[in-house]
Phi, psi and omega in degrees: 000319182289325180304311175300316181295318179299319180300318184288328176298314182295319182290321176303315181301317178295318182298319183293319177304317178299315184292320175304310186301315179298317182294326186297325182299339180293339185251004171297158174299141178298157176297155183296154177286163182288152181297146179306155177289150182287115180253017177292134176306156182300324182190160173242172189239130175254138172281127176244347177201149180208180179057034173265169173248111180055053178295141185235348184190148177229134180208178175215157175286151179300131179081358179263108183259011176251345188228143169234156183240131179256117174270125176250139192303322192266019164113016180241120173256125182250170183233133166252128177245113181049047174072015174253117181287121178285159181286310183284151166297152164288312174220137173244127186241013179297144181100333176242008177248158166286111185262010183296341186090220182055241177256012186250167182122204172276126191251332179186171171217161180215142181259139176302139176310324184261026185303325185305328184252326183258344179063026183268140167212162186233147182236135173254123179211167170263134184277181179302336177262359174097355180283157186272135174233137171242120192230138179261139175233168172240148170289154178296143184283344183255349187212114180289346177262017183219132174275155172264099179300328184296345184271005186305121180228118184291144180254304189209137176227132178238119178300130178210034194276342185284325183226156179268343183258179184050069179261346190069233171131355183264134172251130180205129172283127178277178180297336176285352181091351173279156182264120182258141184231127178267128183224135176281181193276001181101352173095183186077173182267129174074020172062060177298337182270003168061037182276328185311315186255011181257110189275358182273349189237162182267355176283151175066039189224166151253125184262157171215122180225156175265109184254023175310314175233161175241139004296147184298156173246173179262129177301130183303333185272359174304137185301330181250016185304327183229034180232067182294148018263010174305141177293132189281345175295343194288130174257321178214155178219175182078034182244142186276305180195096179277077189294320177215139171218172181200164172255131170298118192287349172267312185269334186071018168294140178263130171245139184233125171263107187254119184285132181273182183278277184231359191229319194225123172260154187216152169245124179253159186215133172233123178301159175300136181080006183293139186279003176085185173092006187285148175250104188276006163100340180288141352266019173298319177226150168250108191063242181252022183235147172298144175237137003287159182303147184077008174263168169256153181205173174250137179258009179301126177087002180261151176260118181285156177287158181269346181203135178230156163214144186262146181214172162248138186309129177059026181256178183292349180261008172114163177215322181215126179287140175246106183294146179237228188214163161276116183295128179230016174277193185237342183292332185237069191299335176292340179275347188308128179085355183266138170279127187243126177218182183206183175225139188301326192260337182273327185065028173256131175263130184239153180221160169212169173245134183263112173230055186084349172202162176283127182228159164064046179287132178214145180256148162273158173305140181281158170298139184252348176302145175287148172060031176268127176230132176285129185252332183191165164244169177206167183222138175264184186295338179274348182100005179283150191252135184237153186231133178254143180235145181303335186265018173094010184251145175240127177250158172238143181283139181208172180294148187285347178263000000 
């Protein structure tokens, strides 16, 4: 008899003990509050070069982690070695370029994917007549920080003498090893040359060519390689002025910043492995709106932008998009994986994340100095991101702390 009763008592005591402990937790201290949100800015800007004249682009040879090259609009390309700006020019192009300013001059350069062994690089500039020239050069055999001007070899020439604006100007080797060339619509207001929807001309396009040997050849997978009368060099069309575009060095997605007319700026995107041939709509549409404003149009067959913003020309809300990069460096970890872009008139750096759609848009603080304009982004061999400013300063993105 005692045995079973003792078991019951012990069990009951155990139950009472459990209940008591459970009740006690009601009087325990509440859990600590969550930590405050991280309000540290996404990134800060470090000055890496200054007292330059109209810097427009920063780049580096593949695999070269000690040097960066700065393109200046009025004909001078400079070299930085371990963040130290060398005195002599790497290449001087004064005398053969249009030095009137505006949207003309030396606009970009690109190093051959095999630059370490062949020493070849390419420059995009407007000549004294205003025409677009893509020219190949070689580095000097005796000095890696000096180009050999005597090796200048024409690659591509595009007539652009009628208007001074909308030259495009970016040269960029894609992950496929081909040279991509951004070309504006020929200038003027509202595409008076009717180039945007004309696939037979090279204006208002992104081109793709194979420069393994010269004269260049057409990659067989170009979307118009065998579709005459379209120009076989064309990769994408319907662009007003693709001033800057870039490939995500991790995913190989292509991002295009296309400058609008008077109302809408846009970012376009092509996923890695995209076959090309997209029509981005200009001048049927400006961004995601019919052009001219107030008209109706059909968007059938057009590829819409992934992001737009509206502005009034030269106003505080922007005027010309400056396409940037998806950040893949290490110095600014909060920027990692974000597309970074800006606007010429607001001097605001903006960012977003792409997850099948544009998400988490955030801005960095704008420049507060008067008459400061962001002119371009650039990327070095490590994937670090640079910013060029109209007042002659080149910045690099870094952690805000």
